[in-house]
C-alpha distance (Angstrom), angle and dihedral (degrees) to the residues before:
residue distance angle dihedral
X1 . . .
X2 3.82 . .
X3 3.80 94.2 .
X4 3.81 92.4 49.8
X5 3.81 89.3 51.4
X6 3.80 89.8 49.5
X7 3.78 89.0 51.4
X8 3.80 92.7 51.8
X9 3.80 92.8 47.1
X10 3.80 92.9 47.7
X11 3.80 92.8 49.1
X12 3.78 89.9 46.9
X13 3.80 90.2 51.5
X14 3.79 91.9 49.1
X15 3.82 89.6 51.1
X16 3.77 92.6 46.9
X17 3.81 91.6 -116.9
X18 3.77 131.5 130.8
X19 3.81 115.4 -105.1
X20 3.77 110.4 -88.0
X21 3.78 137.2 106.2
X22 3.78 114.8 3.1
X23 3.83 108.0 -83.1
X24 3.75 121.9 -113.3
X25 3.76 132.2 -150.4
X26 3.77 133.0 46.2
X27 3.79 128.5 -27.9
X28 3.81 117.7 -84.2
X29 3.77 118.9 -84.8
X30 3.80 92.8 -141.7
X31 3.77 118.9 91.1
X32 3.77 111.0 -103.8
X33 3.80 91.4 -136.4
X34 3.80 99.6 50.6
X35 3.82 93.2 89.0
X36 3.80 107.5 60.3
X37 3.81 93.5 -169.8
X38 3.79 91.0 51.2
X39 3.78 91.0 48.0
X40 3.78 93.2 51.7
X41 3.80 91.4 47.4
X42 3.77 91.2 53.3
X43 3.79 92.9 45.7
X44 3.79 88.9 55.1
X45 3.77 97.0 49.0
X46 3.80 109.6 33.2
X47 3.77 132.8 70.3
X48 3.80 125.4 -116.5
X49 3.81 91.2 -102.8
X50 3.78 92.3 53.6
X51 3.80 91.7 47.6
X52 3.78 91.8 53.3
X53 3.81 89.9 48.1
X54 3.79 90.4 52.2
X55 3.81 91.9 50.0
X56 3.79 89.9 49.7
X57 3.81 92.9 49.8
X58 3.78 102.5 38.8
X59 3.79 95.5 49.4
X60 3.82 112.4 86.4
X61 3.81 96.2 -134.4
X62 3.80 92.1 52.7
X63 3.78 105.5 42.6
X64 3.75 113.9 129.4
X65 3.81 94.1 13.4
X66 3.80 94.1 105.6
X67 3.77 135.9 28.7
X68 3.77 133.9 -149.4
X69 3.78 88.1 -96.5
X70 3.81 94.9 52.9
X71 3.78 114.1 122.9
X72 3.78 123.4 -119.5
X73 3.79 92.6 -105.4
X74 3.80 92.1 52.6
X75 3.79 91.9 47.6
X76 3.78 92.6 49.2
X77 3.81 91.5 47.1
X78 3.80 90.4 53.5
X79 3.79 93.0 50.4
X80 3.81 90.9 43.4
X81 3.81 92.2 55.0
X82 3.77 91.5 49.0
X83 3.79 92.1 49.1
X84 3.81 91.3 49.5
X85 3.81 90.1 51.9
X86 3.80 87.4 59.7
X87 3.80 94.7 44.7
X88 3.82 95.4 -100.3
X89 3.77 136.2 110.7
X90 3.77 133.9 -146.3
X91 3.81 105.4 -108.8
X92 3.77 115.3 -144.1
X93 3.79 93.1 -144.3
X94 3.79 98.2 45.6
X95 3.77 107.2 35.6
X96 3.78 96.3 156.3
X97 3.80 96.0 49.1
X98 3.79 91.7 51.1
X99 3.80 91.7 47.4
X100 3.80 90.5 48.5
X101 3.81 90.2 49.3
X102 3.79 88.0 57.1
X103 3.80 95.9 45.9
X104 3.82 95.4 45.9
X105 3.81 100.7 36.4
X106 3.82 117.3 115.4
X107 3.76 113.9 -96.2
X108 3.80 129.2 -154.2
X109 3.78 118.8 -110.5
X110 3.83 115.0 -98.1
X111 3.77 114.1 -85.4
X112 3.79 116.7 -107.4
X113 3.80 90.8 -132.0
X114 3.79 136.6 18.3
X115 3.80 90.0 -106.7
X116 3.83 108.5 112.6
X117 3.77 115.5 -117.1
X118 3.81 114.2 -111.6
X119 3.79 112.5 -97.7
X120 3.78 96.9 -155.0
X121 3.81 128.2 -122.8
X122 3.79 119.3 -39.1
X123 3.80 112.4 -103.9
X124 3.77 109.0 -109.6
X125 3.76 139.8 160.4
X126 3.78 121.3 -86.6
X127 3.79 116.8 -103.2
X128 3.81 89.7 -113.1
X129 3.80 92.5 53.3
X130 3.81 104.2 89.6
X131 3.77 131.1 143.8
X132 3.81 114.5 -121.4
X133 3.79 130.5 161.2
X134 3.79 110.8 -86.1
X135 3.81 112.3 -106.5
X136 3.79 97.6 -132.5
X137 3.83 113.2 -159.4
X138 3.82 109.8 -120.7
X139 3.78 112.2 -101.7
X140 3.82 93.3 14.9
X141 3.79 91.9 130.0
X142 3.81 91.0 57.8
X143 3.79 94.1 49.2
X144 3.80 94.2 49.3
X145 3.80 119.1 125.4
X146 3.82 104.4 -116.4
X147 3.83 93.0 -169.8
X148 3.79 97.5 68.1
X149 3.81 116.6 163.0
X150 3.81 113.8 -122.3
X151 3.82 94.2 175.4
X152 3.83 121.8 113.0
X153 3.80 88.3 -95.9
X154 3.79 90.0 50.8
X155 3.80 91.1 50.3
X156 3.79 90.8 50.0
X157 3.79 89.9 50.2
X158 3.80 91.0 62.0
X159 3.79 94.1 46.4
X160 3.80 100.3 -96.0
X161 3.80 118.5 142.4
X162 3.82 128.9 -160.7
X163 3.80 115.9 -87.7
X164 3.83 110.0 -123.3
X165 3.83 108.0 -98.9
X166 3.80 93.3 -119.3
X167 3.81 91.9 53.3
X168 3.80 91.9 46.2
X169 3.79 90.2 50.1
X170 3.82 91.1 50.0
X171 3.80 91.8 51.7
X172 3.80 91.9 48.0
X173 3.80 93.5 48.6
X174 3.81 93.4 47.9
X175 3.80 88.7 56.4
X176 3.81 103.7 34.5
X177 3.80 106.3 10.7
X178 3.79 124.4 -143.1
X179 3.79 98.2 -67.6
X180 3.80 101.7 52.9
X181 3.80 114.3 143.3
X182 3.79 121.9 -128.8
X183 3.79 87.8 -116.2
X184 3.82 93.8 55.3
X185 3.79 92.1 45.1
X186 3.80 91.5 45.1
X187 3.80 91.1 59.6
X188 3.79 87.3 65.3
X189 3.80 99.5 34.2
X190 3.80 90.7 65.4
X191 3.80 103.0 45.7
X192 3.79 121.5 103.4
X193 3.80 129.1 172.1
X194 3.80 97.4 -92.0
X195 3.80 126.0 170.5
X196 3.77 123.1 -134.0
X197 3.80 116.0 -106.0
X198 3.82 94.6 -155.3
X199 3.83 111.2 104.8
X200 3.82 93.7 -132.3
X201 3.82 94.0 51.7
X202 3.81 103.5 29.7
X203 3.81 88.8 120.2
X204 3.84 89.8 65.1
X205 3.79 141.0 77.2
X206 3.80 124.6 -114.5
X207 3.80 122.6 -126.9
X208 3.80 114.3 -151.0
X209 3.82 100.2 -171.6
X210 3.79 140.1 4.8
X211 3.79 118.9 -74.0
X212 3.83 113.4 41.1
X213 3.84 93.2 71.3
X214 3.81 87.4 96.1
X215 3.80 87.6 67.9
X216 3.80 100.2 31.4
X217 3.83 94.1 53.6
X218 3.85 95.4 53.4
X219 3.81 91.9 43.1
X220 3.82 88.8 49.2
X221 3.79 88.2 50.6
X222 3.79 92.3 55.0
X223 3.80 90.0 45.6
X224 3.82 88.9 57.2
X225 3.80 89.7 44.3
X226 3.83 86.9 63.6
X227 3.81 97.5 35.5
X228 3.81 99.2 46.5
X229 3.78 103.6 32.5
X230 3.78 103.6 43.4
X231 3.79 138.2 81.5
X232 3.80 99.9 -42.1
X233 3.78 110.0 15.6
X234 3.82 118.0 -176.9
X235 3.79 116.5 -112.6
X236 3.81 99.3 -154.2
X237 3.77 140.9 41.9
X238 3.01 133.7 -107.5
X239 3.78 83.3 51.6
X240 3.83 112.9 -114.4
X241 3.79 130.6 -127.7
X242 3.78 99.0 20.2
X243 3.81 93.7 -59.6
X244 2.93 120.2 -154.4
X245 3.80 102.3 35.2
X246 3.80 121.4 -155.4
X247 3.80 94.2 -91.5
X248 3.81 91.5 50.0
X249 3.79 92.1 48.6
X250 3.78 94.0 50.6
X251 3.79 92.7 44.2
X252 3.80 92.0 50.6
X253 3.81 90.9 49.1
X254 3.80 92.8 51.1
X255 3.81 90.3 46.0
X256 3.80 92.7 48.0
X257 3.80 94.8 50.3
X258 3.78 93.4 45.5
X259 3.79 92.1 45.7
X260 3.81 90.3 55.4
X261 3.82 89.4 51.0
X262 3.80 92.5 44.9
X263 3.80 91.7 54.6
X264 3.81 92.6 45.6
X265 3.80 95.7 69.9
X266 3.79 138.6 40.0
X267 3.80 90.9 -154.6
X268 3.78 131.2 76.8
X269 3.78 95.1 -114.2
X270 3.79 122.9 105.8
X271 3.80 126.1 179.2
X272 3.80 118.8 -157.5
X273 3.80 112.2 -161.9
X274 3.78 131.3 -170.3
X275 3.81 119.2 -166.9
X276 3.78 122.2 -154.5
X277 3.79 125.3 -127.2
X278 3.77 126.6 -121.6
X279 3.77 126.3 17.6
X280 3.77 123.3 82.3
X281 3.82 108.5 -20.7
X282 3.81 91.7 -157.4
X283 3.81 89.8 58.5
X284 3.81 102.2 37.7
X285 3.78 124.6 -174.6
X286 3.80 111.8 -128.1
X287 3.79 135.7 178.4
X288 3.79 127.0 -155.4
X289 3.75 144.8 -172.4
X290 3.81 125.7 -168.4
X291 3.82 124.5 -142.0
X292 3.80 133.5 -170.8
X293 3.82 98.9 -151.1
X294 3.78 133.1 38.1
X295 3.81 89.1 -131.4
X296 3.80 88.9 64.6
X297 3.82 89.3 50.8
X298 3.81 90.4 51.6
X299 3.78 91.3 51.6
X300 3.81 91.6 46.4
X301 3.80 93.3 51.9
X302 3.82 91.8 43.9
X303 3.80 93.5 49.2
X304 3.82 94.2 46.3
X305 3.76 102.4 30.3
X306 3.81 94.2 137.1
X307 3.79 93.9 51.4
X308 3.80 96.5 43.3
X309 3.82 108.4 28.9
X310 3.81 107.1 24.7
X311 3.81 98.6 52.6
X312 3.84 122.5 102.8
X313 3.82 92.2 -107.3
X314 3.81 96.2 44.1
X315 3.83 97.9 111.3
X316 3.79 91.9 44.8
X317 3.81 89.8 47.2
X318 3.79 90.4 52.7
X319 3.81 90.2 53.7
X320 3.80 89.0 52.7
X321 3.82 89.5 48.3
X322 3.81 93.1 53.8
X323 3.82 91.3 45.3
X324 3.80 93.3 49.8
X325 3.79 91.4 45.4
X326 3.80 93.1 51.4
X327 3.80 93.4 38.9
X328 3.79 127.6 -115.9
X329 3.80 91.3 -115.3
X330 3.79 92.5 54.7
X331 3.79 91.5 46.4
X332 3.81 91.5 51.7
X333 3.81 92.1 50.2
X334 3.80 91.9 51.3
X335 3.79 93.6 55.1
X336 3.78 118.8 88.3
X337 3.81 86.3 -137.4
X338 3.76 109.1 40.4
X339 3.80 94.5 -155.2
X340 3.82 95.1 50.4
X341 3.80 118.0 130.1
X342 3.79 123.1 -128.8
X343 3.81 93.7 -139.3
X344 3.78 121.3 45.6
X345 3.76 137.4 -172.9
X346 3.81 116.6 -29.2
X347 3.81 88.5 16.2
X348 3.82 91.7 -74.0
X349 3.82 117.2 162.3
X350 3.78 114.4 -115.5
X351 3.79 122.1 -136.8
X352 3.81 91.9 -103.1
X353 3.81 91.9 61.1
X354 3.79 92.6 45.0
X355 3.82 91.2 50.5
X356 3.80 90.4 47.5
X357 3.80 89.1 56.4
X358 3.82 95.1 43.9
X359 3.81 103.7 40.5
X360 3.80 105.5 7.6
X361 3.83 93.4 -110.9
X362 3.81 126.6 103.7
X363 3.79 94.4 -141.4
X364 3.79 119.5 153.1
X365 3.80 105.6 -133.9
X366 3.81 141.7 47.4
X367 3.82 102.3 -132.5
X368 3.81 124.0 113.2
X369 3.81 107.7 -90.3
X370 3.80 115.8 -37.6
X371 3.77 128.0 -31.1
X372 3.76 139.7 163.3
X373 3.78 115.0 -93.8
X374 3.78 109.2 -91.9
X375 3.80 89.6 7.4
X376 3.80 88.4 -82.5
X377 3.83 119.3 121.5
X378 3.80 88.6 -161.5
X379 3.80 89.0 74.1
X380 3.79 87.3 66.3
X381 3.81 89.2 -149.4
X382 3.79 110.5 124.1
X383 3.81 111.5 -167.2
X384 3.80 129.1 -169.5
X385 3.78 129.2 -143.6
X386 3.82 126.2 155.9
X387 3.83 109.3 -0.6
X388 3.80 120.1 -132.6
X389 3.81 92.4 -111.4
X390 3.82 96.3 47.6
X391 3.79 116.2 113.3
X392 3.80 109.4 -137.4
X393 3.80 111.9 -157.6
X394 3.81 97.6 152.0
X395 3.80 113.7 40.2
X396 3.77 135.6 -155.9
X397 3.81 136.6 -129.8
X398 3.80 123.6 -174.5
X399 3.77 135.5 -154.8
X400 3.80 86.0 -148.1
X401 3.80 88.4 71.0
X402 3.80 90.7 53.3
X403 3.82 86.0 52.1
X404 3.84 89.3 49.2
X405 3.78 96.3 -118.7
X406 3.81 94.2 121.0
X407 3.81 143.7 -6.5
X408 3.79 121.3 -120.2
X409 3.81 111.3 -140.2
X410 3.80 124.5 -119.3
X411 3.82 92.0 -108.6
X412 3.79 90.8 67.0
X413 3.80 93.8 37.3
X414 3.82 93.6 52.1
X415 3.81 107.1 37.3
X416 3.78 125.3 172.9
X417 3.81 91.2 -101.1
X418 3.85 128.5 35.9
X419 3.79 92.6 -104.0
X420 3.81 125.3 117.7
X421 3.77 135.5 174.9
X422 3.81 105.7 -139.3
X423 3.78 115.2 -149.6
X424 3.79 125.1 -157.5
X425 3.79 126.8 176.0
X426 3.82 92.1 -82.3
X427 3.80 109.7 10.3
X428 3.81 146.0 45.9
X429 3.80 123.9 -145.0
X430 3.82 134.7 173.7
X431 3.81 125.4 -111.2
X432 3.81 120.6 -167.9
X433 3.77 144.3 165.4
X434 3.79 132.2 -159.6
X435 3.81 90.8 -136.7
X436 3.79 120.2 81.3
X437 3.80 89.9 -153.9
X438 3.81 89.7 68.7
X439 3.80 89.4 73.5
X440 3.78 95.4 53.1
X441 3.77 128.2 90.3
X442 3.78 118.6 -127.8
X443 3.84 112.5 -104.1
X444 3.81 90.7 -109.6
X445 3.81 93.7 49.0
X446 3.80 92.1 46.2
X447 3.81 90.3 50.1
X448 3.80 91.0 48.3
X449 3.81 92.5 52.2
X450 3.79 93.6 47.1
X451 3.80 92.3 45.2
X452 3.81 90.4 51.0
X453 3.81 91.5 47.9
X454 3.82 91.5 50.6
X455 3.80 91.5 46.9
X456 3.80 94.9 47.0
X457 3.80 92.7 54.7
X458 3.81 88.8 66.1
X459 3.81 101.7 27.8
X460 3.77 123.4 121.9
X461 3.80 90.3 -155.4
X462 3.80 115.4 25.6
X463 3.79 94.8 179.6
X464 3.80 91.8 49.5
X465 3.82 92.9 41.3
X466 3.81 95.1 -126.4
X467 3.79 134.4 142.0
X468 3.79 134.9 164.6
X469 3.84 115.9 -100.0
X470 3.81 92.0 -120.6
X471 3.84 87.5 69.0
X472 3.80 93.7 58.7
X473 3.81 93.2 94.8
X474 3.82 91.0 53.4
X475 3.81 91.8 46.5
X476 3.81 93.7 51.6
X477 3.79 91.4 46.2
X478 3.80 89.1 51.2
X479 3.80 90.5 53.8
X480 3.82 90.2 45.0
X481 3.81 89.0 68.9
X482 3.83 86.1 74.5
X483 3.83 96.5 28.9
X484 3.84 108.6 39.5
X485 3.82 91.8 -177.2
X486 3.81 87.7 77.7
X487 3.80 96.5 95.0
X488 3.81 131.9 163.9
X489 3.78 90.7 -77.7
X490 3.80 88.8 57.4
X491 3.80 89.7 53.9
X492 3.80 90.6 54.9
X493 3.79 89.4 46.7
X494 3.82 91.0 51.8
X495 3.79 91.2 48.8
X496 3.81 91.5 54.3
X497 3.81 92.9 45.3
X498 3.80 103.7 43.4
X499 3.81 108.7 -1.8
X500 3.80 101.0 78.6
X501 3.82 99.3 85.8
X502 3.78 127.0 79.0
X503 3.81 92.0 -110.9
X504 3.79 128.1 43.0
X505 3.82 113.4 -145.2
X506 3.81 124.4 -150.3
X507 3.82 90.8 -137.4
X508 3.80 90.4 57.3
X509 3.79 91.1 48.1
X510 3.82 92.0 50.3
X511 3.80 90.5 50.3
X512 3.80 92.7 48.9
X513 3.83 91.6 47.9
X514 3.82 91.5 49.9
X515 3.83 92.1 50.0
X516 3.79 91.1 47.1
X517 3.81 99.9 43.3
X518 3.82 102.2 28.1
X519 3.84 101.9 33.9
X520 3.80 92.8 157.9
X521 3.76 94.2 48.2
X522 3.76 126.2 -114.5
X523 3.81 120.4 -36.5
X524 3.82 114.2 -111.3
X525 3.78 112.5 -78.2
X526 3.79 131.3 -153.8
X527 3.79 110.6 -87.6
X528 3.79 93.4 -142.8
X529 3.79 140.0 21.5
X530 3.79 124.5 -154.6
X531 3.78 119.4 -146.9
X532 3.80 137.1 166.1
X533 3.79 130.0 -139.5
X534 3.80 119.2 -146.9
X535 3.80 116.5 -160.4
X536 3.80 112.2 -176.4
X537 3.81 96.4 -171.9
X538 3.82 111.1 130.2
X539 2.93 117.4 -140.0
X540 2.99 110.2 57.8
X541 3.81 95.6 18.7
X542 2.94 160.9 -35.4
X543 3.79 88.0 -136.2
X544 3.80 140.2 171.4
X545 3.81 124.2 -150.2
X546 3.79 126.5 -166.4
X547 3.81 112.4 -131.2
X548 3.82 121.0 -164.5
X549 3.80 119.2 -168.5
X550 3.81 113.8 -164.1
X551 3.79 131.3 -173.4
X552 3.79 111.9 -109.8
X553 3.81 125.3 -165.7
X554 3.78 95.1 -162.2
X555 3.80 133.3 66.3
X556 3.81 105.4 -69.1
X557 3.79 90.3 -150.4
X558 3.80 87.4 64.2
X559 3.79 94.5 37.5
X560 3.82 94.3 54.9
X561 3.79 110.0 23.1
X562 3.82 91.8 160.6
X563 3.81 98.5 49.8
X564 3.78 115.3 144.9
X565 3.80 128.3 -131.3
X566 3.80 93.5 -93.8
X567 3.80 92.3 54.0
X568 3.80 90.1 47.8
X569 3.81 88.9 51.6
X570 3.81 92.0 52.6
X571 3.81 89.0 50.7
X572 3.79 90.1 61.2
X573 3.82 85.3 70.3
X574 3.82 96.9 34.1
X575 3.83 105.2 32.5
X576 3.80 115.6 -174.1
X577 3.81 91.4 29.7
X578 3.78 132.6 114.4
X579 3.81 114.3 -126.8
X580 3.80 121.5 -152.9
X581 3.79 125.9 179.9
X582 3.82 131.8 -157.5
X583 3.83 123.2 -175.8
X584 3.81 112.0 -131.0
């Protein structure tokens, strides 16, 4: 067919032969990309599948891993694995550039023996580098110098040195790119960490213009993580007796910022950056100071809060600090598109920046672990969300899931604490509860999710929920990782109950798992959950809204035909519930 003929012609071109019978023998020794004219000719005449095959078979590490009959998904998976081994990823928007990066990247010389070369010790934090709550001296907020000097001389006075221009430029371009408008940049240049003055929202941060909410909401979430779930958490909202006081607010802010930085690196090296205002935004002036322990960073922020956190560029400077601490190279490798920006049009935070704030990784998606786009390996596009080893203390819910553009994984939906950043098309807010139980899945729901995950790993059709019966043993063993009582006898029991037909259905497996692991049904659950939504946007706020989620035994689409997008978003976490909201 036409594609086979394209394949033959492309291989012939790469071998320097005239088109004719399919060539035999090994792949060419020459690099496919050395001849620019040849490369352009091939780009013009071959399909994407053929190009991927050529990359896979003209790159030394990949020879023999695919054949001319390999499908697109298999080809892409091969190239993806090779890219990952070199610290790169296959970008969906720039397939050719990523493939070329693989084929032209320097390669180590062959080893003299099959013995692997030592990789050296794993980078890890020093024993003295531990995160603890900052012991804020009582009354420190009242004694603070409000006339702090943020000029170059003032930065030098607190031990901060200029960031080399090339490094500053690299940080700026990773965040804003080279085509950022003054308006987009200005949204960030004029945003400090400012507390709300309203009694009902004094625990929160104020957002002055669109854009930085993707940083303020996660930081506000970690502030509440320390304020609400610590030594003396409040038991009612609105918080009584002026809680939190000024000292508590400042301490929680310092702790939240340092905790984000602490989680962003596995090494004991933290870089605090302060960016100046004015001047040429595409060539920003920045100042930095490097620390070996997070405790020193806490003390530095606490001692110089006015200079570092109350200046117009404070939020932007914190983003630079987290990026520099994690490393621009590491951040690029974590993104599914290595050239992606962290701030998009209208100054809006991209998912990579939000994930960096929430879990310390600049991944591009919100699924659990890695998965193929659309759940289909044939797409060849492997995307990464929340890694298996990431600790999720502040979760995430997205309006895009309510609109069926994506699915947020259970790790973000069920964080360690009842705190969620809620994302809409243009804004991020903070949802919280005073009850730890609000973050937990019911036993039945947790079992259902784990049963589905175990089944999907061995399914032949994930969308259709089908697997072959011979995979039942593997599926049960997968589920047994979370439920050790599923022994070999349970596998035999499952085979007799649901493994006799030609097709194994996920619904049947879920039902069997529920009967086996929850024989008495689900324990009684709370009929309603009370949450609160903090929106720091000013104007019109800041504002707080009470959100009540109630169990509903009828179709919620019929129960609430006029639900808004926010209510639909909350139902992605609490399906089958009615959501009511009341401004406070």
